[in-house]
Backbone atoms as SQL, in Angstrom:
CREATE TABLE atoms (id INTEGER PRIMARY KEY, chain TEXT, resi INTEGER, resn TEXT, atom TEXT, x REAL, y REAL, z REAL);
INSERT INTO atoms VALUES
  (1, 'A', 1, 'MET', 'N', 155.729, 25.714, 132.747),
  (2, 'A', 1, 'MET', 'CA', 156.501, 24.779, 133.521),
  (3, 'A', 1, 'MET', 'C', 155.188, 23.489, 133.669),
  (4, 'A', 2, 'VAL', 'N', 155.540, 22.808, 133.168),
  (5, 'A', 2, 'VAL', 'CA', 154.995, 21.526, 133.387),
  (6, 'A', 2, 'VAL', 'C', 155.966, 20.575, 134.062),
  (7, 'A', 3, 'PRO', 'N', 154.954, 20.461, 135.230),
  (8, 'A', 3, 'PRO', 'CA', 155.870, 20.024, 136.212),
  (9, 'A', 3, 'PRO', 'C', 156.402, 18.044, 135.997),
  (10, 'A', 4, 'ALA', 'N', 156.608, 17.834, 136.829),
  (11, 'A', 4, 'ALA', 'CA', 157.195, 16.018, 136.358),
  (12, 'A', 4, 'ALA', 'C', 156.125, 15.711, 136.925),
  (13, 'A', 5, 'GLY', 'N', 156.033, 14.369, 136.559),
  (14, 'A', 5, 'GLY', 'CA', 154.589, 13.197, 136.695),
  (15, 'A', 5, 'GLY', 'C', 153.442, 13.740, 136.710),
  (16, 'A', 6, 'THR', 'N', 153.459, 14.901, 135.466),
  (17, 'A', 6, 'THR', 'CA', 152.002, 15.416, 135.323),
  (18, 'A', 6, 'THR', 'C', 151.225, 14.627, 133.822),
  (19, 'A', 7, 'THR', 'N', 150.290, 14.031, 134.095),
  (20, 'A', 7, 'THR', 'CA', 149.602, 13.008, 132.411),
  (21, 'A', 7, 'THR', 'C', 149.173, 14.046, 131.872),
  (22, 'A', 8, 'LYS', 'N', 148.195, 15.122, 132.513),
  (23, 'A', 8, 'LYS', 'CA', 147.117, 15.890, 131.491),
  (24, 'A', 8, 'LYS', 'C', 147.216, 17.256, 131.436),
  (25, 'A', 9, 'VAL', 'N', 147.574, 18.118, 130.346),
  (26, 'A', 9, 'VAL', 'CA', 147.029, 19.809, 130.974),
  (27, 'A', 9, 'VAL', 'C', 146.574, 19.997, 129.461),
  (28, 'A', 10, 'GLU', 'N', 145.982, 20.934, 130.436),
  (29, 'A', 10, 'GLU', 'CA', 144.471, 21.835, 129.508),
  (30, 'A', 10, 'GLU', 'C', 144.393, 23.293, 129.669),
  (31, 'A', 11, 'ILE', 'N', 145.022, 24.090, 128.857),
  (32, 'A', 11, 'ILE', 'CA', 144.725, 25.334, 128.025),
  (33, 'A', 11, 'ILE', 'C', 143.994, 25.909, 127.755),
  (34, 'A', 12, 'ARG', 'N', 143.263, 27.216, 128.647),
  (35, 'A', 12, 'ARG', 'CA', 142.316, 27.488, 127.961),
  (36, 'A', 12, 'ARG', 'C', 142.055, 29.682, 127.754),
  (37, 'A', 13, 'ILE', 'N', 140.914, 29.296, 127.096),
  (38, 'A', 13, 'ILE', 'CA', 141.066, 31.136, 126.695),
  (39, 'A', 13, 'ILE', 'C', 139.404, 30.948, 126.511),
  (40, 'A', 14, 'SER', 'N', 138.851, 31.916, 127.668),
  (41, 'A', 14, 'SER', 'CA', 137.353, 32.285, 127.465),
  (42, 'A', 14, 'SER', 'C', 137.221, 34.014, 127.070),
  (43, 'A', 15, 'THR', 'N', 136.907, 34.377, 126.190),
  (44, 'A', 15, 'THR', 'CA', 136.508, 34.962, 125.708),
  (45, 'A', 15, 'THR', 'C', 134.939, 35.617, 125.358),
  (46, 'A', 16, 'THR', 'N', 134.819, 36.963, 125.308),
  (47, 'A', 16, 'THR', 'CA', 133.319, 37.200, 125.317),
  (48, 'A', 16, 'THR', 'C', 132.656, 37.328, 124.206),
  (49, 'A', 17, 'TYR', 'N', 131.676, 37.065, 123.437),
  (50, 'A', 17, 'TYR', 'CA', 131.555, 37.275, 122.454),
  (51, 'A', 17, 'TYR', 'C', 131.230, 38.893, 121.927),
  (52, 'A', 18, 'ARG', 'N', 132.049, 38.888, 120.364),
  (53, 'A', 18, 'ARG', 'CA', 131.795, 40.529, 120.185),
  (54, 'A', 18, 'ARG', 'C', 131.825, 40.192, 118.897),
  (55, 'A', 19, 'PRO', 'N', 130.996, 40.944, 117.907),
  (56, 'A', 19, 'PRO', 'CA', 131.725, 40.222, 116.744),
  (57, 'A', 19, 'PRO', 'C', 133.164, 41.092, 116.359),
  (58, 'A', 20, 'ASN', 'N', 133.777, 40.347, 115.265),
  (59, 'A', 20, 'ASN', 'CA', 135.028, 40.781, 115.456),
  (60, 'A', 20, 'ASN', 'C', 135.853, 40.420, 116.131),
  (61, 'A', 21, 'GLY', 'N', 135.434, 39.458, 117.297),
  (62, 'A', 21, 'GLY', 'CA', 136.668, 38.970, 118.216),
  (63, 'A', 21, 'GLY', 'C', 136.899, 37.840, 118.634),
  (64, 'A', 22, 'ASP', 'N', 137.147, 36.923, 117.271),
  (65, 'A', 22, 'ASP', 'CA', 137.678, 35.871, 116.661),
  (66, 'A', 22, 'ASP', 'C', 139.095, 35.958, 118.176),
  (67, 'A', 23, 'LEU', 'N', 139.285, 34.757, 119.131),
  (68, 'A', 23, 'LEU', 'CA', 140.896, 34.578, 119.105),
  (69, 'A', 23, 'LEU', 'C', 141.346, 33.576, 119.073),
  (70, 'A', 24, 'ASP', 'N', 142.634, 32.805, 118.439),
  (71, 'A', 24, 'ASP', 'CA', 142.425, 31.439, 118.437),
  (72, 'A', 24, 'ASP', 'C', 143.474, 31.568, 120.153),
  (73, 'A', 25, 'LEU', 'N', 144.577, 29.742, 119.338),
  (74, 'A', 25, 'LEU', 'CA', 145.639, 29.567, 120.792),
  (75, 'A', 25, 'LEU', 'C', 146.641, 28.203, 119.751),
  (76, 'A', 26, 'ARG', 'N', 147.359, 29.033, 119.903),
  (77, 'A', 26, 'ARG', 'CA', 148.745, 27.792, 119.937),
  (78, 'A', 26, 'ARG', 'C', 150.115, 27.840, 120.759),
  (79, 'A', 27, 'LEU', 'N', 150.338, 25.947, 120.957),
  (80, 'A', 27, 'LEU', 'CA', 151.069, 25.770, 121.876),
  (81, 'A', 27, 'LEU', 'C', 152.316, 25.041, 121.089),
  (82, 'A', 28, 'TYR', 'N', 153.415, 25.500, 121.925),
  (83, 'A', 28, 'TYR', 'CA', 155.117, 25.526, 121.263),
  (84, 'A', 28, 'TYR', 'C', 156.103, 24.985, 122.066),
  (85, 'A', 29, 'ASP', 'N', 156.507, 24.087, 121.914),
  (86, 'A', 29, 'ASP', 'CA', 157.817, 23.740, 122.311),
  (87, 'A', 29, 'ASP', 'C', 158.525, 25.716, 123.412),
  (88, 'A', 30, 'LYS', 'N', 159.935, 24.842, 124.092),
  (89, 'A', 30, 'LYS', 'CA', 160.623, 26.126, 124.850),
  (90, 'A', 30, 'LYS', 'C', 160.972, 26.903, 124.214),
  (91, 'A', 31, 'THR', 'N', 161.294, 27.080, 122.706),
  (92, 'A', 31, 'THR', 'CA', 161.691, 27.565, 121.900),
  (93, 'A', 31, 'THR', 'C', 160.889, 28.594, 121.413),
  (94, 'A', 32, 'GLY', 'N', 160.038, 28.318, 121.787),
  (95, 'A', 32, 'GLY', 'CA', 158.758, 29.167, 120.636),
  (96, 'A', 32, 'GLY', 'C', 159.103, 28.720, 118.996),
  (97, 'A', 33, 'THR', 'N', 159.613, 28.102, 118.909),
  (98, 'A', 33, 'THR', 'CA', 159.687, 27.837, 117.295),
  (99, 'A', 33, 'THR', 'C', 159.427, 25.868, 116.587),
  (100, 'A', 34, 'MET', 'N', 159.082, 25.190, 117.377),
  (101, 'A', 34, 'MET', 'CA', 157.949, 23.995, 117.027),
  (102, 'A', 34, 'MET', 'C', 156.634, 24.239, 117.585),
  (103, 'A', 35, 'ARG', 'N', 155.891, 24.664, 116.946),
  (104, 'A', 35, 'ARG', 'CA', 154.387, 24.623, 116.856),
  (105, 'A', 35, 'ARG', 'C', 153.871, 23.133, 117.964),
  (106, 'A', 36, 'LEU', 'N', 152.813, 22.966, 118.752),
  (107, 'A', 36, 'LEU', 'CA', 152.849, 21.434, 119.063),
  (108, 'A', 36, 'LEU', 'C', 151.185, 21.185, 119.048),
  (109, 'A', 37, 'SER', 'N', 150.227, 22.250, 119.243),
  (110, 'A', 37, 'SER', 'CA', 149.233, 22.320, 118.907),
  (111, 'A', 37, 'SER', 'C', 148.857, 23.211, 118.228),
  (112, 'A', 38, 'GLN', 'N', 147.417, 23.330, 118.150),
  (113, 'A', 38, 'GLN', 'CA', 146.736, 24.647, 118.374),
  (114, 'A', 38, 'GLN', 'C', 145.374, 24.173, 118.063),
  (115, 'A', 39, 'SER', 'N', 144.496, 25.867, 118.552),
  (116, 'A', 39, 'SER', 'CA', 143.023, 25.346, 118.367),
  (117, 'A', 39, 'SER', 'C', 142.301, 26.846, 117.926),
  (118, 'A', 40, 'THR', 'N', 141.282, 26.403, 116.464),
  (119, 'A', 40, 'THR', 'CA', 141.305, 27.989, 116.312),
  (120, 'A', 40, 'THR', 'C', 139.650, 27.838, 116.053),
  (121, 'A', 41, 'SER', 'N', 138.857, 27.304, 116.770),
  (122, 'A', 41, 'SER', 'CA', 137.414, 27.100, 116.382),
  (123, 'A', 41, 'SER', 'C', 136.952, 28.949, 116.334),
  (124, 'A', 42, 'PHE', 'N', 135.451, 28.570, 115.885),
  (125, 'A', 42, 'PHE', 'CA', 134.639, 30.007, 116.011),
  (126, 'A', 42, 'PHE', 'C', 133.717, 30.061, 117.001),
  (127, 'A', 43, 'SER', 'N', 133.965, 29.389, 118.749),
  (128, 'A', 43, 'SER', 'CA', 133.590, 29.557, 119.884),
  (129, 'A', 43, 'SER', 'C', 133.899, 30.394, 120.503),
  (130, 'A', 44, 'ASP', 'N', 133.579, 30.624, 121.764),
  (131, 'A', 44, 'ASP', 'CA', 134.017, 31.710, 122.178),
  (132, 'A', 44, 'ASP', 'C', 135.146, 31.192, 123.675),
  (133, 'A', 45, 'ASP', 'N', 135.262, 30.457, 123.436),
  (134, 'A', 45, 'ASP', 'CA', 136.768, 28.864, 124.000),
  (135, 'A', 45, 'ASP', 'C', 137.244, 28.336, 122.841),
  (136, 'A', 46, 'GLU', 'N', 138.492, 28.343, 123.488),
  (137, 'A', 46, 'GLU', 'CA', 139.711, 27.499, 122.805),
  (138, 'A', 46, 'GLU', 'C', 140.194, 26.959, 124.056),
  (139, 'A', 47, 'VAL', 'N', 140.700, 25.482, 123.675),
  (140, 'A', 47, 'VAL', 'CA', 141.341, 24.494, 124.860),
  (141, 'A', 47, 'VAL', 'C', 141.944, 24.073, 123.573),
  (142, 'A', 48, 'ILE', 'N', 143.192, 23.492, 124.687),
  (143, 'A', 48, 'ILE', 'CA', 144.127, 22.748, 124.113),
  (144, 'A', 48, 'ILE', 'C', 144.178, 21.422, 125.325),
  (145, 'A', 49, 'THR', 'N', 144.010, 20.476, 125.077),
  (146, 'A', 49, 'THR', 'CA', 144.459, 19.729, 125.872),
  (147, 'A', 49, 'THR', 'C', 145.469, 18.408, 125.493),
  (148, 'A', 50, 'CYS', 'N', 146.644, 18.504, 126.493),
  (149, 'A', 50, 'CYS', 'CA', 147.389, 17.342, 125.972),
  (150, 'A', 50, 'CYS', 'C', 147.826, 16.631, 126.871),
  (151, 'A', 51, 'PRO', 'N', 147.697, 15.117, 126.705),
  (152, 'A', 51, 'PRO', 'CA', 147.492, 14.809, 125.905),
  (153, 'A', 51, 'PRO', 'C', 146.302, 14.809, 125.527),
  (154, 'A', 52, 'SER', 'N', 146.475, 14.624, 123.568),
  (155, 'A', 52, 'SER', 'CA', 144.845, 14.745, 122.584),
  (156, 'A', 52, 'SER', 'C', 145.334, 14.130, 121.284),
  (157, 'A', 53, 'THR', 'N', 144.348, 13.368, 120.916),
  (158, 'A', 53, 'THR', 'CA', 143.821, 13.014, 119.419),
  (159, 'A', 53, 'THR', 'C', 143.171, 14.850, 119.078),
  (160, 'A', 54, 'ALA', 'N', 142.263, 14.758, 119.661),
  (161, 'A', 54, 'ALA', 'CA', 141.246, 15.793, 119.043),
  (162, 'A', 54, 'ALA', 'C', 141.931, 17.057, 118.771),
  (163, 'A', 55, 'SER', 'N', 143.087, 17.336, 119.588),
  (164, 'A', 55, 'SER', 'CA', 143.948, 18.628, 119.700),
  (165, 'A', 55, 'SER', 'C', 145.019, 19.009, 119.135),
  (166, 'A', 56, 'MET', 'N', 145.506, 17.497, 118.728),
  (167, 'A', 56, 'MET', 'CA', 146.956, 16.160, 117.907),
  (168, 'A', 56, 'MET', 'C', 147.870, 17.023, 118.846),
  (169, 'A', 57, 'CYS', 'N', 148.154, 16.642, 120.213),
  (170, 'A', 57, 'CYS', 'CA', 149.373, 17.252, 121.564),
  (171, 'A', 57, 'CYS', 'C', 149.569, 16.001, 121.897),
  (172, 'A', 58, 'PRO', 'N', 150.455, 15.861, 121.940),
  (173, 'A', 58, 'PRO', 'CA', 151.775, 14.678, 122.593),
  (174, 'A', 58, 'PRO', 'C', 151.468, 14.515, 124.420),
  (175, 'A', 59, 'MET', 'N', 151.534, 13.958, 124.621),
  (176, 'A', 59, 'MET', 'CA', 152.357, 14.141, 126.319),
  (177, 'A', 59, 'MET', 'C', 152.703, 15.373, 125.752),
  (178, 'A', 60, 'LEU', 'N', 152.997, 15.776, 127.218),
  (179, 'A', 60, 'LEU', 'CA', 154.106, 16.686, 126.920),
  (180, 'A', 60, 'LEU', 'C', 155.139, 16.460, 128.407),
  (181, 'A', 61, 'ALA', 'N', 156.059, 16.697, 128.420),
  (182, 'A', 61, 'ALA', 'CA', 157.574, 16.668, 129.221),
  (183, 'A', 61, 'ALA', 'C', 157.666, 17.474, 129.629),
  (184, 'A', 62, 'ALA', 'N', 157.693, 16.659, 131.269),
  (185, 'A', 62, 'ALA', 'CA', 158.155, 18.012, 132.463),
  (186, 'A', 62, 'ALA', 'C', 159.114, 18.902, 131.253),
  (187, 'A', 63, 'ASP', 'N', 158.851, 20.382, 131.318),
  (188, 'A', 63, 'ASP', 'CA', 159.237, 20.868, 130.829),
  (189, 'A', 63, 'ASP', 'C', 158.491, 22.014, 131.000),
  (190, 'A', 64, 'ASP', 'N', 159.434, 23.854, 129.741),
  (191, 'A', 64, 'ASP', 'CA', 159.352, 25.056, 130.326),
  (192, 'A', 64, 'ASP', 'C', 158.699, 25.128, 128.213),
  (193, 'A', 65, 'TYR', 'N', 156.897, 25.701, 127.966),
  (194, 'A', 65, 'TYR', 'CA', 156.418, 25.510, 126.966),
  (195, 'A', 65, 'TYR', 'C', 155.850, 27.163, 126.909),
  (196, 'A', 66, 'VAL', 'N', 155.883, 27.302, 125.916),
  (197, 'A', 66, 'VAL', 'CA', 155.064, 28.927, 125.430),
  (198, 'A', 66, 'VAL', 'C', 153.574, 28.707, 124.310),
  (199, 'A', 67, 'PHE', 'N', 152.688, 29.530, 124.723),
  (200, 'A', 67, 'PHE', 'CA', 151.568, 29.417, 124.701),
  (201, 'A', 67, 'PHE', 'C', 151.047, 30.612, 124.226),
  (202, 'A', 68, 'GLU', 'N', 150.287, 31.118, 122.990),
  (203, 'A', 68, 'GLU', 'CA', 150.664, 32.374, 121.941),
  (204, 'A', 68, 'GLU', 'C', 148.763, 32.176, 121.744),
  (205, 'A', 69, 'VAL', 'N', 148.536, 33.536, 122.735),
  (206, 'A', 69, 'VAL', 'CA', 147.119, 33.543, 121.707),
  (207, 'A', 69, 'VAL', 'C', 147.250, 34.986, 120.848),
  (208, 'A', 70, 'PHE', 'N', 146.505, 34.580, 119.581),
  (209, 'A', 70, 'PHE', 'CA', 146.708, 35.752, 118.327),
  (210, 'A', 70, 'PHE', 'C', 144.940, 35.613, 117.672),
  (211, 'A', 71, 'PRO', 'N', 145.109, 36.410, 117.226),
  (212, 'A', 71, 'PRO', 'CA', 143.384, 37.315, 116.299),
  (213, 'A', 71, 'PRO', 'C', 143.246, 36.807, 115.155),
  (214, 'A', 72, 'VAL', 'N', 141.800, 36.595, 115.319),
  (215, 'A', 72, 'VAL', 'CA', 141.536, 36.058, 113.231),
  (216, 'A', 72, 'VAL', 'C', 141.935, 37.805, 112.971),
  (217, 'A', 73, 'PRO', 'N', 142.457, 37.783, 111.517),
  (218, 'A', 73, 'PRO', 'CA', 143.042, 39.160, 111.198),
  (219, 'A', 73, 'PRO', 'C', 141.931, 39.822, 111.504),
  (220, 'A', 74, 'GLY', 'N', 141.654, 40.678, 112.076),
  (221, 'A', 74, 'GLY', 'CA', 141.083, 42.838, 111.976),
  (222, 'A', 74, 'GLY', 'C', 140.047, 42.649, 113.385),
  (223, 'A', 75, 'SER', 'N', 140.417, 41.463, 113.834),
  (224, 'A', 75, 'SER', 'CA', 139.747, 40.362, 115.903),
  (225, 'A', 75, 'SER', 'C', 140.528, 41.431, 116.572),
  (226, 'A', 76, 'VAL', 'N', 139.836, 41.827, 117.908),
  (227, 'A', 76, 'VAL', 'CA', 140.353, 41.764, 118.792),
  (228, 'A', 76, 'VAL', 'C', 139.087, 42.046, 120.584),
  (229, 'A', 77, 'ASN', 'N', 140.054, 41.648, 120.945),
  (230, 'A', 77, 'ASN', 'CA', 139.383, 40.606, 122.278),
  (231, 'A', 77, 'ASN', 'C', 139.974, 40.677, 123.354),
  (232, 'A', 78, 'ALA', 'N', 139.466, 40.436, 125.152),
  (233, 'A', 78, 'ALA', 'CA', 140.008, 40.053, 125.616),
  (234, 'A', 78, 'ALA', 'C', 139.783, 39.034, 126.202),
  (235, 'A', 79, 'TYR', 'N', 140.601, 38.462, 126.823),
  (236, 'A', 79, 'TYR', 'CA', 140.740, 37.283, 127.295),
  (237, 'A', 79, 'TYR', 'C', 140.864, 36.516, 128.973),
  (238, 'A', 80, 'ALA', 'N', 140.314, 35.162, 128.945),
  (239, 'A', 80, 'ALA', 'CA', 140.614, 35.338, 129.984),
  (240, 'A', 80, 'ALA', 'C', 141.434, 33.747, 130.260),
  (241, 'A', 81, 'LEU', 'N', 142.577, 33.462, 131.016),
  (242, 'A', 81, 'LEU', 'CA', 143.140, 32.139, 130.574),
  (243, 'A', 81, 'LEU', 'C', 143.268, 31.622, 131.955),
  (244, 'A', 82, 'ALA', 'N', 143.354, 29.753, 131.557),
  (245, 'A', 82, 'ALA', 'CA', 143.362, 29.071, 132.734),
  (246, 'A', 82, 'ALA', 'C', 144.125, 27.352, 131.916),
  (247, 'A', 83, 'VAL', 'N', 145.510, 27.796, 132.702),
  (248, 'A', 83, 'VAL', 'CA', 146.319, 26.223, 132.719),
  (249, 'A', 83, 'VAL', 'C', 145.396, 25.309, 133.867),
  (250, 'A', 84, 'THR', 'N', 145.451, 23.814, 133.426),
  (251, 'A', 84, 'THR', 'CA', 145.082, 23.305, 134.573),
  (252, 'A', 84, 'THR', 'C', 145.993, 22.200, 134.582),
  (253, 'A', 85, 'PRO', 'N', 146.744, 21.838, 135.044),
  (254, 'A', 85, 'PRO', 'CA', 148.097, 20.499, 135.306),
  (255, 'A', 85, 'PRO', 'C', 147.078, 19.497, 135.163);
């Protein structure tokens, strides 16, 4: 839930480097049908910051949102999640 009055939100996953361990991150509206942003780098961290032109994410209104951590095909890894309003 993004609380009212929030001006910036950062969603970050951190992984430990391992071969075939690349994970990516997507952010959706609360229905899970409209993708708002994604981070698909080859680094150990994926970050979506809203609002931001770098991750092409709009300002988020007070509401619920869905995020998805997904592997590059064939990848497996554990991750830590941080959401900072």
